[in-house]
N, C-alpha and C positions, 0 to 999 in steps of 0.2 A: 503494501501498500504504501501512498505517498502523502506528501502532506497537506496534499485537499482536502483530506478532511482530519475538523479538529480532533486534537491530540489530548486528555486529558493529564492536565500537569497529578503528577506523583512522587512523597515527599520520601528521599533515602531515608529509610531505616536505618537508625544509629544504634547502636549495643547495648542495652540498659549501666551499662560498666562503663561505656565510653561517654553518653548520655552524663549520669552518674558524677564522670570524671571534672564537667565544664564545674561545675557547684567550688571543691577547692582552689582550683583560678578563678571563679567570680569575687572569689573571700580573700585570695592574692590579688585582684585587680585592685577591689576596696581601697586595700591597706597602701596596695604601691598610688592611687589618688594620694591619699592623705597623706604620704611622706612625699610625695616628689611633683604631683599639680602645682601649678605655678599662676598666679593670678594672673591679670590682662584683662587689657581694654581694644587691645591688636585684633583685627579683623582679620586675623591670619589660620593656618589649614594644618595638616599633616597627613596625609593621605595614604595608607599601605598600601599594598597589592603584590607582594610578594611572587606572585606566582603566573602564569604563563603567558604567550603570544595573544592570546582569544581576551583573557582577563581586560588586558592596557587596551585591550581596543574599544573595548565594551565599555571603558569608562571616560572614553575621548569627547564626550557629550558632556558629560561632569564637570571633567577643568576645563573646557572650555568656560562658560560660563564661571565657573569659580577664577579664572585666571583671570575672567576681566571685572568682576563683583568681591573680588579680597585686595586684602594689603598681601597679601603673596600667601604663595602652596608651595612646598615641599612634598615632591612627591617619591616616596618609596617605590622601586621596584628592583626587577631586576638589570643590570648595566647593563645586556643585550639589546633590552625596549628601549632605548632612550631614541629611537628616533619614530620609536611611534608616540610618543608625548606631541604636543602641540607647541607652535613657538611660539611664545611668551615671555615677555620680562618677566611676569609676575608667576611663571614654573621656574620652579629647580628640580632638577630630578636629584634624587640618594641614588647611591646602591648596595640592597640592600637581600641580601642572600640568605635567609633562615632556613632555619633545617624543618621546622613542618610544609615545607613545598617538596618533599618525597614523597616518591609512592611509596615509601618502605616504612610501617606501622611502625616501627621501632625508633624511624627520623621524624615520624609525623608527629608523637606524643608526645616525642620530651620534649623539654623547655631548659633543662639546664644549661644552656649553651646560652640565655637571657642573660646568663652573670658575669658572662668575661668571654675574651677573646674579641672576634671582629662584633659580634653583634655586640656586646657589653660594650664597647666603642662605639660606633651608633650611637645608641644612647643615651651613654655620656654626652657628644657631640649635640645632638637634639636639645638634652638638656638648654645650654647655652647657648642653642642658635637662634629656637624657639621655643623659649620658655613662654606656658600660657595658650599657645596654639590650642584652637579646636583641634581633636582629633576623627577622622573618617574611614570607617573601614568597613568596606561595603558588601565585607563577603559573611557577618555575621560570627567573624569565627573568636573565639574567647583571647588564644593566646597572642590574634592580632591587638585586641582590648589590650590588653596585660601589659605588652609590648607599646602602644602608644602611654598610660601611664606611667611608667617608669619613666617613660623618655620627658615628663612633664610636661604634657598634657589637660591642660582644666577639662575636657570636660570627653567623651567621645562618643562621639554617634554611627551606631550599626543599623543592622536587621536582625531583627523580631529573632530568629530563627539563622542557624550555619547554613550559607545557602544554600536551597533547597533541598535542607531535611527535617529530622525529626526533632534536632538536637536546640531547645527552645532557651535562648540567651537573658536571661533575669533581669529586670526594669529595674533591676536597684545597682546592676553594674553598670550600667549607659542608655544611653536616646536610644530607645530601640524605637524600626520603624519600620510597620507589615510589612510584607514581602508577602507580595500580590506575585500566585499563582499564575494567573496567564499573561504574567507579561514578560518578556526577554528581557536577557541579563545588565542591558542598557540602561534600561526602562526601570530598573528596581530601584537607580539611582537619585531616579527625581523624588522619590521621599527624603533622602538624604540631601537632599539641598532643599527643601521645605524647610527640617528639621533643625537645619545650620544657619535657617534665618534667612537665605537670599532671595528676594524678590525678586527672579530675571521673566524679562518679559512676556517670554514662548514658551510653551511646550518644548522639549527635549527631543533631536531627530534622529533618525539611525548616526550612527561614526559614519563618517567618511574622509575618507583620504588616497591622495594621491589615484583622482578619479580617470577610468579610461574610455577611451573613444569607444560606442555602439559596434559588436563584432562582426565581420565581415560578411558579405554576401557572397556567397552561399558557407555555409559552416562548415570547414576543412579542419582546426587546428587543435585540435583535442588534447588538456593537458593532464593528468592523470597524480594523483597522490595516493599511495600503499601504504605510507608509513605513519603510524603515530607514535605519541612518549608513551605509553601502555597499551602494552599489548593488547588488556583487553576489548580495543576498539578496531581489530585488527581483522577483516576476512577475508577468507582463505586465500592461497596463492593462487591454488587450481581453479578457483572462480574469477580472480582477475582475469585471468590469463582467456578463460574461453570469452569474457567479454573481450579483450585485446580482439582475437581472433572475426568475433562479428562484428569492431567498429572496424578491424582494414580489410576485413570483405567488402562493408559497403562503403568504403575509399573515402574512411577518415583519416588526418595524420594525426596520429597519438605519441605521446613521448612523454613522460617523468618527472618530476619535478621530488625532490626530496631534501634532509637537511644531512648537515658532514657526515660524515661514513657511514652512509645511508645508502648507496646508487650498487651495490652489489643485492641488495635484499627486495631494490626498487625494481632494475632489470629483471630481476628473475618474476620477481609477479608478470612482468608486463611484457616475455617471453623475447628479448631480445632488446627493444623498442629502446630508442636514445634518452638518455635520462639526464636533466641539469641536478650538477651537487649544491644549494645555496645557503652562503655559509654567511649570509648577515641579511636583518631584514631591507636593505637595498640592492639586496641578489634574487630577493622573493621576487619583492614588488619589478624587478627588469624580464622575471620570468614570466608576473598573469599579464603581464602588456603583449607578450606574443601568445596568447592565447585566445580562443575566442570563445570557450566555454570548459571550462575544471568538472570531472567529475574523482569526487575526493572524499576523505575520511571525514568523521568527526574532530577538527583537533586546528591549530591554532592559525596557521594557514589558512585556512576553510574563510575564518574570518576575516585573515585580512584584502583576500578575491572580497569576497561582501562587497567587505564596506570602498573597495575600488569598482563594484561596480560587474566584478564577472559574470557575465551567467550561469551557473553551477548548480551541481546536484552532488548533496550528499549520501553521505550513508550513513547514517544513524542507527547505533544498537545500546545502550546504556546510559548514555546522552540524556538528559532530561528535555524533553520538552515542552512547550516554546522558550523556555529559558534559554536555551542556549543553539536554537532554530539561527541559520540567517536570516538577514532583512529584506534584503533586493526584491524587487519583484522579479525577477530573473530567476531566486532561488531558491531546489526545490529540495526535498529528504525525502528520502527514501528509506521506512522502515517498516517494525511490528511494534506498537507502543501502544495501541487498541486493542492489542487480546486481552485477553482478562490474567491471564497467572501472570503477562509480564509487571515487573517493578524497578525500577533503575538502587543502582549499584554505587557504592563508594570507591573509588581509585585507588584501591590500595592491594597491594601483590593477593592478599589471600579470596579476591573475586575476580581474578581474573578469567577463571572459567566460568562464570557465570557474566563477563563480558561477552566472553568468547561462543556464548550459548547465541545471542543474542545476536549477534552477528551473521552468526550459519542460519539463522532465519532470513534472510535476506540473499534472492535468487537471481541467480544474471536475468535470468525473463525480467523479473522485474524492476531493476536494472535499467537492461536495454528501452524495458516498455516506456521509462519514464522519460529514460534519451529521448525517445524520439518522440513523444509528447512537447519534451522541451524543445527541441529540434521543431517541432512547429510552432510554439506561439512567437519562437526572433523572428523566423522567416516574414 
């Protein structure tokens, strides 16, 4: 089935043990606020989003508003995503590589590194550079909240649940905003702006950067992304190979795009088709500019292509819709999320096989049929 049908949002079930772990960290966050929060009347912000490409792209509409209506905003992200931020003198990128962004449960749920090493050093720097700022955590992540209070924020604004899950953030820890189950990821930041007292003139628009010209006619150049950072999002290699045979037989020029070190894996899935290895955000953008249409997994570069206006077909297994679905008028998804037994899962090592279960339900016939439908809509 495709995204022409409405998808009912389902929260990711988090184990009772991990939900219970929110409360000790909540108490620790309140203590950190009492010890380190500083008073200030300046309209400055610290935004923390140390995750992937898609997360940063989803932040762009909110950051564009903050840049315009604040006295300054520090954005804590992985340094490789700096080129994805809006260019504005009020925005400053601060590198933040935090342990809980790992797919390993052991690292994801550990907070010891907050007290020493590079993370502790960053916290101490923020206390000096942005004392008394308002912290914004766009994920509902208690670890981010704890970090922001340690960094001296006078207040933290966040979602009422950890992004799309059943883990609830207590309202006595931070100023929480209801998470809308029918919203795209970028739309969830609208409530954060309102809670921060930012009165801008209009509703947020979808992320847009480096817009491309409409695809050529007839459509011939098809790019494919067959790799993803979490194995639970992968589609079987033999199905990619069958899809490539059908596309080649129909006269399409197929090539692959991948990140560093993934060229061999991509070439195998595409049956030896040419592969472009993108080593930076700029190289991903260049690769998309030479594509008429993208067939992709649910991954960060999908959001980049969507923000550029590239027509795309995305294969969704466990990834939540509509939250992570693309927003473009020529962006479609193939999925099996309307079946009664479907439920999304947290992207950690122990859920890899469950993620593959949902990906394995997607057939080559479904993908090719959705592809033909998209082609007809573009012509």
